[in-house]
C-alpha positions in Angstrom: 51.1 31.7 28.7 48.8 32.1 31.7 50.2 32.8 35.1 50.6 29.7 37.4 49.0 30.6 40.6 48.4 28.9 43.9 45.5 31.3 44.3 44.0 33.8 42.0 42.7 37.2 43.1 40.8 40.0 41.5 42.6 43.2 40.6 41.3 46.6 41.6 39.1 48.0 38.8 40.9 51.3 38.8 44.4 49.9 38.7 46.5 47.6 36.6 48.7 46.6 39.5 48.1 43.3 41.2 46.7 44.1 44.7 46.2 41.6 47.5 42.8 41.8 49.2 42.5 43.5 52.6 43.4 41.3 55.6 45.7 39.0 53.7 48.7 38.0 55.9 52.3 37.5 54.8 52.0 33.7 54.3 48.8 34.1 52.2 50.5 36.8 50.1 53.2 34.2 49.1 50.4 32.1 47.6 49.4 35.2 45.5 52.9 35.5 44.0 52.8 35.4 40.2 55.4 33.6 38.1 55.6 33.0 34.4 58.1 32.5 31.5 57.8 35.1 28.8 58.9 35.8 25.3 59.7 39.4 24.3 59.8 40.7 20.8 62.7 43.0 20.1 63.3 46.0 17.8 65.3 43.9 15.4 62.7 41.2 14.9 64.4 38.7 17.3 62.5 37.1 20.2 64.2 36.8 23.6 63.1 34.8 26.6 62.6 35.8 30.2 61.2 35.1 33.6 58.7 37.4 35.3 58.1 37.2 39.0 55.5 39.5 40.4 54.8 39.8 44.1 51.4 41.2 45.2 51.4 45.0 45.8 54.7 45.3 43.9 56.4 48.8 44.3 58.4 48.5 41.1 59.9 46.3 38.4 63.6 45.5 38.0 64.9 44.2 34.7 68.1 42.3 34.8 70.9 42.7 32.2 73.3 39.8 32.7 77.1 39.9 32.1 79.0 38.4 29.2 78.2 34.7 28.6 75.5 34.6 31.3 71.8 34.2 31.1 68.5 34.5 33.0 69.6 31.3 34.8 72.6 33.1 36.4 72.6 31.8 40.1 74.0 35.2 41.3 71.3 37.3 39.6 68.6 34.8 40.6 69.7 35.2 44.2 69.6 39.0 43.9 66.2 38.7 42.3 64.8 36.7 45.2 66.0 39.3 47.6 64.2 42.0 45.6 61.0 40.0 45.4 61.0 39.5 49.2 61.0 43.3 49.4 58.0 43.6 47.2 59.8 44.3 43.9 58.9 42.5 40.7 61.7 41.1 38.7 62.2 40.3 35.0 65.3 38.1 34.2 65.9 38.0 30.5 68.3 36.6 28.0 69.5 39.6 26.0 70.8 37.3 23.3 69.3 34.3 21.5 71.0 30.9 22.0 72.8 31.2 18.7 74.0 34.7 19.4 75.3 33.9 22.8 77.9 31.6 21.2 79.4 34.5 19.3 81.6 36.8 21.3 80.9 39.6 18.9 77.4 39.8 20.2 78.3 39.3 23.8 80.2 42.6 23.8 77.9 44.5 21.4 76.7 47.1 23.9 74.5 48.9 21.4 72.6 45.7 20.6 72.3 44.7 24.2 71.0 48.1 25.3 68.4 48.1 22.6 67.2 44.6 23.6 67.0 45.9 27.2 64.9 48.8 26.0 62.7 46.4 24.1 62.1 44.5 27.4 61.2 47.7 29.1 58.7 48.5 26.4 57.2 45.0 26.6 56.8 45.5 30.4 55.0 48.8 29.8 52.6 47.1 27.5 51.7 44.3 30.0 48.6 44.9 32.2 50.4 43.5 35.3 53.4 45.8 35.0 52.3 48.8 33.0 52.0 51.1 36.0 55.2 50.0 37.8 58.3 52.2 37.8 61.2 50.4 36.1 64.8 49.9 37.3 67.7 48.1 35.6 70.1 45.8 37.4 73.3 45.3 35.3 76.2 42.9 36.0 79.5 43.2 34.3 79.0 44.1 30.6 75.2 44.2 31.3 75.8 47.3 33.4 77.2 49.1 30.4 74.1 48.1 28.4 71.8 49.2 31.2 73.4 52.7 31.4 73.3 53.1 27.6 69.6 52.1 27.6 68.9 54.5 30.5 70.7 57.4 28.6 68.9 56.7 25.3 65.4 56.1 26.8 65.3 58.2 30.0 61.5 57.9 30.3 61.6 54.2 30.4 63.7 53.7 33.5 63.7 55.4 36.9 66.8 53.9 38.6 69.9 51.8 37.8 72.1 49.5 39.9 75.4 48.0 38.6 77.1 45.0 40.3 80.7 44.4 39.3 79.8 46.4 36.3 81.6 47.9 33.3 80.1 51.4 33.1 83.1 52.4 31.0 81.5 50.5 28.1 78.8 53.3 28.2 81.4 56.0 28.4 80.0 58.4 25.9 76.5 58.0 27.3 77.3 58.5 31.0 76.7 62.3 31.1 73.2 61.7 29.6 72.0 59.3 32.3 69.3 61.1 34.2 68.2 58.5 36.8 69.8 57.7 40.2 72.6 55.1 39.8 74.3 52.9 42.3 77.7 51.3 41.4 78.6 48.2 43.5 82.1 46.9 43.3 84.1 44.3 45.2 87.0 45.6 47.3 89.4 43.2 45.6 88.3 44.0 42.1 90.9 46.7 41.8 90.8 47.4 38.1 87.0 47.6 38.0 87.0 50.0 41.0 89.1 52.3 38.9 86.8 52.1 36.0 83.8 52.7 38.2 85.4 55.8 39.8 86.1 57.2 36.4 82.5 56.5 35.3 81.2 58.1 38.5 83.1 61.3 37.7 81.4 61.6 34.4 77.8 61.1 35.7 75.7 64.2 36.1 72.8 62.5 37.9 72.9 61.1 41.4 75.5 58.4 41.5 76.9 56.5 44.4 79.8 54.0 44.5 79.7 51.3 47.2 82.7 49.0 47.7 81.9 45.6 49.3 84.7 44.5 51.7 86.5 41.2 50.8 84.6 40.8 47.5 86.2 39.9 44.1 84.6 40.5 40.7 82.0 37.7 41.0 81.1 38.2 44.7 81.8 34.6 45.4 83.2 35.1 48.9 81.0 34.3 51.9 78.5 37.1 52.6 79.6 39.4 49.8 76.7 38.6 47.4 74.3 39.0 50.2 75.8 42.5 51.0 75.5 43.5 47.3 71.9 42.3 47.2 71.1 44.3 50.3 72.6 47.4 48.8 70.7 47.0 45.6 67.4 46.3 47.4 67.7 49.4 49.6 68.6 51.5 46.6 65.6 50.3 44.5 63.1 50.5 47.4 64.3 54.0 48.4 64.0 55.4 44.9 60.9 53.6 43.8 59.2 55.0 46.9 59.9 58.5 45.7 58.4 58.0 42.2 54.8 58.9 41.4 53.2 56.4 39.1 
């Protein structure tokens, strides 16, 4: 499917990144924003669906791994994605499961399957002209965080940075020491059991790993201002680490 564009611009001949022409102001850049629905072939022959949003001059690409029972339509992850896009980060929201699979709880908690689907999405992005040169990060929520960490451990060259929101890194327990990329764990202050799980996971990580606790937040970050704080933490983490990566 072709990109839907308010305005189309030429890409630099020596780069696969979308680059805005010189002298384009912020309002004009918004018209250069690329959006498209995508289908991604997976290692097991299945096809999953996603949504790619690519701002001009993107500094990196974040692929979202949703929590149990959620999808690319998750309003919380869509909110975080918009905050990242505003900071110049491309986002890829995907359904790690097909419609039929998502109705079976066995697949919802199959971390091995989910991590391989996530790795397939990263490979797909690496094969696309628009995203091939962008460093990749994973944003995982709930069980999706476990899948993101397993994918990062098994495919260290495919991902540069990971953020977990209200995540279950314990689901990646045996893989945690193998994660090489910087990882941020974001947990709500009132999500006491998950805080314990995240602290235990942090102690097993050998790479850079920070734990941020958002005051007043429960597991879903539904309290006023808490999701905004989580999105800000994620944005700062991605921007900071993408900026230190040579591509």
